[in-house]
N, C-alpha and C positions, 0 to 999 in steps of 0.2 A: 726383525721383531715384529710384528704386528701390532698398529696401533689400535688401542682402546676406543670402543664406539661411545658416543654420549649416551647411547640407548643400554640400559640395563642388562646387563648379559646374563643369560640363563645361571641358574642358581646363585646368582649375586643377592649378599642382602641388602638392602637399602632400609633405612632409618629416615623416618619423617617428623617424629616427633621428637622434640627438645625435654621433654619429660621421659623417656625413655631410659628404664635401668641402665643401660649400656653407657648412656651418653652421660648420666651421672657421674658414672663411673669415672670415665677418661677426665671428666672436670676434675672431680677429687684428686686426681694425679699432680694436679698444679701443687698440693702441700707436698711436704718433703715425706712426712709420716707415710704417708700412701702410696708414693713411690716405691719407699724402704721397702714396706712390709711386701709390695708386689712385683720387686726389684725388677723396676721398669721405670724409663724414663721417659719422654715425649721430645717429638723432633716435629716442627711445623715450616711448612715454606717450602717450593720447590727446588730451590737452591741446597738448603739444607738437606731435604732427603735425598736428593741427586748425590752429594757428596758423603753422605752417609752409607750409600749402596755402594760407592766406588770406594770406599775404604774398606768395605766387607761386611758393615755394619748388616743385620738382619731383622727387620721389623718383625714383629706377631702380627699387627695389625696396622694396617693403613686405611683411613678416612679420605675420601674426596669429595668436593663438591663440583659437579660438572659444570655448573652455571658459575663456578669464580675459576676455575683452572685452566681452562682452553687446553688447546692440544698439545701443548709440550708438556704442562702437568699431568696429562693422559698417558703421555708415554712414558714417564717416572711412576706412575701409579702401576701401570703394566708392568716394567722391570721389579717393580718390589713384589707384585704376584707371582712372578716367575723365580724369585728368591725365597719363597713360601709366605709372603705374608697374606692374612686373610685380608680381603680388601671391599670396606664397605663404601657404598656409595650413598649420600647423605644430601638433604634438603639445604638450601642456603642458612636456613634459619637457625637448622642443628649446628651446620659449621661454623655458625657465627657464636653458637653459645660456647663449642669445644675450643674456640680459637682462643689464644692468649696473645696476640699480636695485633696492632694496627695495619687496616689494610691487606685482611689475610688474602691468601693465593690460592686456596683450596686444597691443600694436602698436609695431612698430619698424620705422624705415624707414633705407633707406641715400641719401643726399643726397648730389648732387655738392658739392665743397668750396665752401666761400665764397670769394668773391675779400676778398684782404686788400690789394690794391694801393691805396697811400696816393694815387698821382695821379688814381686815377678815383672820388675822393670828390668831389661837388658841393655845393656847400654855398649855402644861403641867404642872404637880408641878413640883418643883423643873426645869424649863426649862433653859437648855443651849443654848445660841443663838450666833450666829457669827453676826457680824455689818461690814461691808466694807466700809470704808469711802473714797469717793474720788478716789477709784480704777479705773484706766485706761486701764488697758492691758485687753481684753476679756481672755486669757489664765489663768490668776491669777485668774479672777472671776469663771473659769468651774473648775479649781483645786480644787479651797476653797471648791467649791459645792461637788465634790468628797470624800472630807474628812469628808465633815457635813454629808454625806448620810453614810458612813462606822463608823462613830463616833455617829452615832444616834441624830445629833443636831435638835432642835427643829424648827428652821426657820434660814435663811440668810437671811440679810435685807443691800442694799445698801444703803447708806446715799449719796446726792449729787454726785448720778451716772454719770459716764462720756460717758457709752455704758449702752446699754439697757439688760436685762435680755434675750431678743430674739434674738440675735446676733449671728449669724451662728457658728460663732467660739467660743463663751461662752458656746452654746451648744457641740460641738464638744470636747472640752477642761473638760467639764463635763461629758463625755460619756455617757449621758443621763440623768444623775444623777440631771439635774435639774427638771425632772419631777419626783423625787421622795422627793425631800426637799421643803418644804414651802419657796416660795420667796418674797421680797416685796422690794419696792422703795419710797424713800421719801428724804422730806430734813433734815439737820441736826437737826434743833430745832424742825422738826415733829418726827423723830426716838427717840430723848431725851426726848419728853413728851411721846411718847408712852413706853419706858422703864422704866420710872418713873409710870407710870399707873401700869404697870404689875410689878413693886415692884422689876425691875432686877439690881442686882448690875452691873455696869459697870467698867470693868475690859480693862484697856488701854494698849497697847502693845507698849513701845517704847524703846530705847536703853539709854535715859538719866536714868531711873528708877534705885531709887536705890535697889530696893527690886527683887532679882531672883525670878524667877517664881517658882522652886522648894517649897519656902519657902511661898509661896501666899494661901492662902484659898480660894480655885476653887470650893467649893461645894454651894449648894443653887440657887435658881433662879440669872442666871446669864449671860450676855451679854460681852463678847468678844469683843473690838472694833481695829483694824487695819488699818491701813492709807496706803498711797499711798507709794511707795517704796523712790520714790526721796525727798518726802515732809514731811512723815509722818503723824500724827495726826493732827488736828488744834490744838489750843488753848482752842475751846469749848469741844471740848471731852476730852482734860485733864483735864481741869479746873471741868469737871462734874465728871469725874472717880472717883470712891470710893477709888482703887485700880490702879497703875502703876507698870507693871512688864518687866523684860528683862530677854530675853534669854542669858545667858552666853557665851561669844564669846573670843577663843583663839589666833585666827589667826590673820592676818592683816585686814581681812575686817570687818566693824563695823556692819555689818547688813547681815540678811539672805532674799531671797527672799519671798516675803508678804504671796505667797501661804505656803512655808515652814513654816514660824514662825505660821501662822495660825494653820496649824495641829500639830506642836509642842506644842503648849497653849492649844490645843481643845483636846488633848492626855493625856496633866497632867490634865485637869481638868475632863477627863474618868476616869483615873488612879484613882483621888482619890473618885470618886463617886462609883467606882467599891468596893473600900476598906470600904466605908460606907454602901454597899449593896443598893445603889441608881439606879444604871442601871442592879442588878442580872438578875431583870423579864424581863427586855428589851432585853438585851443579846441576838443575835440569834434569834430574833424575825422579825426583817426587813428582 
């Protein structure tokens, strides 16, 4: 693949004014309503765009600033172009207007919205699923996606979500792994029915559980449910859970950040599955 030159290529669109109508449209995509109407989301950052492309994402457009991105980012932009993206060169003031992160590195893609249809999720045998019930903070959802990608989780489901999977801050916190892990959103009732249909045992994470995490059987088809940090899991989840588990706490704090809790429980499930050989063939395959 030939490197993209820092000199504007023939026929390549260049935008130099922050007041350009197209730039205003990109900025408007930070709002959920605008994203949903346009059926797109934003992905910013070289690492994030690269992972998105590797996972099969196909951006509609990619904005790049040669002054910020450097040679490595130009290769990523070239790759996006080869996959059908319209590549638009912008000046630094323009990119700083469309950027939604501190320390921008000069790449921002407009990508078709992710499918979040629960019925489209395909599960393997002995599936391990993460359910996020009522989580409010995009950063927590993004961090949970990074854990899910690393641990080979089959899907991450948002039950009664407060934010959407296309929130740029979810994408940013996930480091682009939102494109490598199947996701879905639905009501609590719909997610519970879906879990029952797929014969997933529900394990509820709650500080009030009598059983310590390491004593629980986390093998076989399983859905790990975590709730919002302030309120935890609702009664509906606690009543339907086959098992309630807690993480031992020895300090003054009575709970961990929900993304940390999800990671600890998920990797206990991974440890048990590796011990039984359930994950041996998948390890390193992703």
